C-alpha positions as CSV (number, residue, x, y, z in Angstrom):
1,M,-34.6,11.2,-67.4
2,P,-38.9,11.5,-65.0
3,K,-38.1,10.9,-61.5
4,S,-41.2,8.3,-61.1
5,N,-38.3,5.9,-63.3
6,V,-35.2,6.3,-60.5
7,I,-34.9,3.7,-57.7
8,H,-33.4,3.9,-54.6
9,V,-33.6,0.7,-52.8
10,S,-32.5,-2.8,-54.6
11,D,-35.6,-4.4,-55.8
12,N,-33.3,-8.2,-55.7
13,S,-32.6,-8.6,-59.3
14,Y,-29.2,-8.3,-60.6
15,E,-29.9,-7.6,-64.1
16,W,-29.1,-3.8,-62.7
17,F,-25.7,-2.4,-65.7
18,T,-22.8,-1.0,-65.8
19,P,-23.5,3.2,-66.8
20,V,-22.0,4.0,-69.9
21,N,-19.4,5.9,-69.9
22,I,-18.0,3.2,-67.1
23,I,-17.5,0.9,-69.8
24,E,-16.1,2.7,-72.6
25,A,-12.8,3.8,-69.9
26,A,-12.7,0.3,-69.3
27,R,-12.6,-0.5,-72.8
28,G,-10.6,2.6,-73.1
29,V,-8.0,0.6,-71.5
30,M,-8.5,-2.5,-72.4
31,G,-8.5,-2.0,-75.9
32,R,-11.5,-4.5,-75.8
33,I,-13.4,-6.4,-73.6
34,D,-13.3,-10.3,-74.5
35,C,-15.3,-11.9,-71.4
36,D,-17.8,-10.8,-69.2
37,P,-18.7,-13.5,-66.7
38,A,-21.7,-12.2,-65.1
39,S,-23.7,-10.4,-67.6
40,C,-27.1,-10.6,-70.0
41,L,-27.7,-9.9,-73.3
42,E,-29.5,-6.2,-72.8
43,A,-26.2,-5.3,-71.1
44,N,-23.6,-6.9,-73.6
45,A,-25.6,-4.6,-75.7
46,V,-23.6,-2.0,-74.2
47,I,-20.4,-3.8,-72.9
48,G,-20.0,-5.7,-76.3
49,A,-18.1,-8.2,-74.8
50,E,-16.6,-11.4,-77.6
51,M,-17.9,-14.2,-75.0
52,F,-20.6,-13.3,-72.1
53,Y,-22.6,-15.2,-69.3
54,T,-25.6,-15.2,-68.2
55,K,-26.9,-16.0,-64.1
56,D,-28.8,-19.1,-65.7
57,E,-25.5,-20.3,-67.5
58,D,-23.2,-19.6,-64.3
59,G,-20.2,-17.7,-64.9
60,L,-18.2,-19.1,-62.6
61,T,-18.5,-22.6,-64.1
62,F,-17.1,-21.3,-67.9
63,S,-13.7,-20.1,-68.6
64,W,-12.5,-16.7,-68.8
65,F,-9.9,-15.4,-71.4
66,G,-8.9,-12.0,-72.7
67,N,-9.5,-8.8,-71.3
68,V,-12.3,-9.6,-68.5
69,W,-14.9,-7.0,-67.6
70,L,-16.7,-8.0,-64.6
71,N,-19.6,-6.4,-62.7
72,P,-20.2,-9.3,-60.2
73,P,-23.9,-10.3,-58.3
74,Y,-23.6,-8.0,-55.4
75,N,-24.5,-10.2,-53.2
76,M,-23.0,-12.6,-50.7
77,P,-21.8,-15.3,-51.5
78,L,-21.3,-14.8,-55.6
79,I,-19.4,-11.3,-55.1
80,E,-17.1,-13.2,-53.5
81,M,-16.9,-16.4,-55.3
82,F,-16.2,-13.9,-58.5
83,S,-13.8,-11.9,-57.0
84,A,-11.8,-15.2,-56.3
85,R,-12.2,-16.6,-58.9
86,V,-11.4,-13.3,-60.9
87,V,-8.1,-13.2,-59.1
88,S,-7.1,-16.6,-59.7
89,E,-7.7,-16.4,-63.4
90,Y,-5.6,-13.6,-63.6
91,Q,-2.9,-14.7,-61.5
92,K,-2.6,-18.2,-63.4
93,G,-3.0,-16.0,-66.3
94,N,-5.1,-17.3,-67.9
95,I,-6.7,-14.0,-68.5
96,I,-4.7,-10.8,-69.6
97,S,-6.5,-8.0,-67.3
98,A,-9.5,-7.3,-65.4
99,I,-11.2,-4.7,-64.3
100,V,-13.9,-5.2,-61.8
101,L,-16.3,-2.6,-60.1
102,V,-18.1,-3.9,-57.1
103,N,-19.2,-1.9,-53.6
104,N,-16.6,-0.3,-51.9
105,S,-17.2,-3.1,-48.7
106,T,-13.8,-2.0,-47.4
107,D,-14.4,-4.2,-44.5
108,T,-15.0,-8.0,-46.3
109,K,-12.4,-10.3,-47.5
110,W,-13.3,-10.2,-50.9
111,F,-12.8,-6.4,-51.4
112,H,-9.5,-7.4,-49.4
113,L,-8.8,-10.1,-52.1
114,L,-9.7,-7.7,-54.7
115,L,-6.8,-5.0,-53.4
116,E,-4.5,-7.4,-52.6
117,A,-4.2,-8.8,-56.3
118,S,-5.3,-5.3,-57.8
119,S,-2.5,-3.7,-59.9
120,A,-4.4,-0.1,-59.3
121,I,-8.1,1.0,-57.6
122,C,-10.8,3.9,-58.6
123,L,-12.7,5.2,-55.5
124,I,-15.3,6.9,-57.5
125,R,-16.3,10.2,-56.0
126,R,-19.9,10.3,-56.2
127,R,-22.9,7.2,-56.2
128,M,-23.3,5.9,-59.7
129,K,-26.4,5.2,-61.5
130,F,-26.8,1.9,-62.4
131,W,-29.9,1.1,-65.5
132,N,-31.9,-1.4,-66.2
133,G,-34.3,-0.1,-69.3
134,D,-35.4,2.7,-68.9
135,K,-35.3,2.5,-64.5
136,I,-32.1,3.6,-62.7
137,L,-30.6,2.3,-59.9
138,A,-29.2,5.1,-57.4
139,A,-26.0,3.0,-55.4
140,R,-26.9,3.2,-52.1
141,Q,-23.0,3.3,-51.2
142,G,-19.6,4.3,-53.0
143,Q,-17.9,2.0,-55.3
144,A,-14.8,0.9,-56.5
145,I,-13.4,-0.5,-59.6
146,F,-10.1,-2.6,-59.4
147,Y,-7.8,-3.0,-62.1
148,L,-5.5,-6.3,-62.5
149,G,-3.0,-5.4,-65.8
150,T,0.1,-3.8,-66.6
151,N,-1.2,-0.8,-68.2
152,L,-1.4,1.3,-65.0
153,N,-0.8,4.6,-66.8
154,K,-3.8,4.5,-68.9
155,F,-6.1,2.8,-65.9
156,A,-4.4,6.4,-63.7
157,G,-5.2,8.2,-66.8
158,V,-9.2,7.2,-67.7
159,F,-10.4,6.8,-64.6
160,S,-8.7,9.3,-63.0
161,D,-11.5,11.6,-64.2
162,F,-14.5,9.4,-62.3
163,G,-11.9,9.4,-58.7
164,A,-8.9,8.9,-56.8
165,V,-7.0,6.1,-58.2
166,M,-4.3,4.6,-56.2
167,C,-1.7,2.3,-57.9
168,K,0.1,-1.0,-56.2
169,Y,3.5,-0.6,-54.6
170,K,5.6,-3.0,-53.5
171,V,8.3,-2.7,-50.7
172,L,11.8,-3.7,-51.5
173,Q,13.0,-3.8,-48.2
174,T,11.8,-3.6,-44.7
175,L,14.7,-2.1,-42.1
């Protein structure tokens, strides 16, 4: 890709799409992607979700189901709203599993909500390069990928290629 097509700052667009290898990894863990509540036609050509919702449709107003891929809008309050929704839908049993790609914003409430609800997290070791047509957006900070689901071994095996994977544990008894 010619350097002139690489962008290092956001143009305030929500239309920056996940790298293909991350989508393939998510599909490898979940088997398929049934629902992408924050997408568009161009992105879904790669994601291949059975159902996807665009920003004009507002995915927060529709049902989420099956295996969910979520790369939410990265601005407030939308990232907080999408994060809360995926956690709620998983906890209610409305979705089987979810893989969520977000900035590694460890100082935010929404990040900790995802962290507490997830089964595992992958801390990506390199800055991701998002795409839109022939343009590439070099991320200004690192990303994290959360997994809400039960196939921890599969998630760890697939996503360890991208960074450190940590699985959740429970304290059974305190002294």
